Residue frames as qw, qx, qy, qz and C-alpha x, y, z in Angstrom:
[[0.640, 0.402, -0.419, 0.503, 99.12, 108.97, 107.15],
 [0.218, -0.563, 0.400, -0.689, 98.70, 110.93, 110.41],
 [0.856, -0.320, 0.087, -0.395, 96.81, 107.91, 111.81],
 [0.926, 0.171, -0.256, 0.217, 99.41, 105.44, 110.75],
 [0.367, 0.525, -0.436, 0.632, 102.22, 107.62, 112.25],
 [0.469, -0.532, 0.282, -0.647, 100.26, 108.11, 115.51],
 [0.947, -0.212, 0.014, -0.240, 99.72, 104.39, 115.92],
 [0.742, 0.342, -0.399, 0.418, 103.37, 103.55, 115.31],
 [0.133, 0.519, -0.444, 0.718, 104.40, 105.95, 118.10],
 [0.655, -0.426, 0.119, -0.613, 101.71, 104.58, 120.46],
 [0.877, -0.004, -0.479, -0.031, 102.89, 101.05, 120.46],
 [0.535, -0.700, 0.394, -0.263, 103.83, 100.03, 124.18],
 [0.570, -0.365, 0.731, 0.092, 105.19, 96.54, 123.36],
 [0.348, 0.391, -0.667, -0.530, 106.02, 94.65, 120.04],
 [0.896, 0.054, 0.217, -0.384, 104.06, 91.76, 118.84],
 [0.499, -0.295, 0.772, 0.260, 105.68, 88.45, 117.76],
 [0.519, 0.392, 0.715, 0.258, 103.55, 88.10, 114.55],
 [0.155, 0.575, -0.134, -0.792, 103.53, 90.58, 111.57],
 [0.680, 0.501, 0.528, 0.090, 101.86, 90.27, 108.18],
 [0.116, -0.413, 0.391, 0.814, 103.49, 91.68, 105.00],
 [0.560, 0.623, 0.546, -0.021, 101.27, 92.51, 101.93],
 [0.190, -0.312, 0.389, 0.846, 101.92, 94.11, 98.61],
 [0.464, 0.662, 0.559, -0.182, 99.49, 95.62, 96.26],
 [0.391, 0.223, 0.416, 0.790, 99.98, 96.87, 92.70],
 [0.108, 0.755, 0.276, -0.585, 99.01, 100.48, 92.05],
 [0.546, 0.307, 0.511, 0.589, 98.79, 100.73, 88.20],
 [0.050, 0.692, 0.029, -0.720, 99.02, 104.11, 86.47],
 [0.594, 0.715, -0.012, -0.367, 98.67, 105.32, 82.91],
 [0.904, 0.119, 0.261, 0.316, 100.66, 103.39, 80.31],
 [0.488, 0.688, 0.033, 0.535, 102.20, 106.59, 78.82],
 [0.464, -0.874, -0.042, 0.138, 103.56, 107.93, 82.13],
 [0.464, 0.705, -0.344, 0.412, 106.80, 109.88, 82.04],
 [0.626, -0.713, 0.244, -0.201, 107.50, 108.91, 85.79],
 [0.468, 0.528, -0.695, 0.136, 110.89, 107.40, 85.99],
 [0.272, -0.323, 0.766, -0.484, 110.12, 105.83, 89.44],
 [0.841, 0.107, 0.201, -0.492, 107.14, 103.77, 88.07],
 [0.360, -0.285, 0.872, 0.170, 108.01, 100.18, 87.46],
 [0.671, 0.264, -0.334, -0.607, 106.60, 97.88, 84.78],
 [0.028, 0.217, -0.969, 0.120, 105.44, 94.43, 85.38],
 [0.355, -0.383, -0.823, -0.223, 102.58, 92.07, 86.40],
 [0.201, -0.035, 0.376, -0.904, 99.76, 93.74, 88.26],
 [0.568, 0.222, 0.495, -0.619, 96.58, 91.86, 89.01],
 [0.718, 0.340, 0.601, 0.087, 96.78, 89.57, 85.97],
 [0.494, 0.861, 0.102, 0.066, 97.91, 92.36, 83.64],
 [0.646, 0.026, 0.032, 0.763, 101.12, 93.82, 82.47],
 [0.032, -0.932, -0.301, -0.199, 101.10, 97.46, 83.62],
 [0.389, 0.405, -0.317, 0.764, 103.17, 100.38, 84.62],
 [0.491, -0.752, -0.196, -0.394, 102.90, 101.65, 88.23],
 [0.093, -0.584, 0.621, -0.514, 104.01, 101.35, 91.80],
 [0.681, -0.288, -0.670, -0.063, 103.69, 98.75, 94.47],
 [0.362, -0.671, 0.239, -0.601, 102.53, 99.47, 97.88],
 [0.569, 0.032, -0.776, 0.270, 104.06, 97.42, 100.63],
 [0.549, -0.617, 0.068, -0.560, 102.42, 97.18, 104.25],
 [0.454, 0.043, -0.826, 0.332, 103.69, 95.54, 107.30],
 [0.529, -0.461, 0.003, -0.713, 100.96, 95.22, 110.01],
 [0.061, 0.068, -0.922, 0.376, 100.31, 93.33, 113.20],
 [0.211, -0.498, -0.838, -0.075, 96.95, 92.05, 114.85],
 [0.097, -0.604, -0.404, 0.680, 96.45, 95.45, 116.53],
 [0.039, 0.312, -0.278, -0.908, 96.07, 97.19, 113.26]]
């Protein structure tokens, strides 16, 4: 996280092209975490989170 935070603050000029990606992060089926969603994850039905990333060519 420190690396990402540092790289964001060092940007001298914005780029015109960005990529957006999302990856499922499945967790145990019997979780009590109310923030965990339930849905399709890598061809399975699973409980978990979704990690979203926005990056440009410099990352």
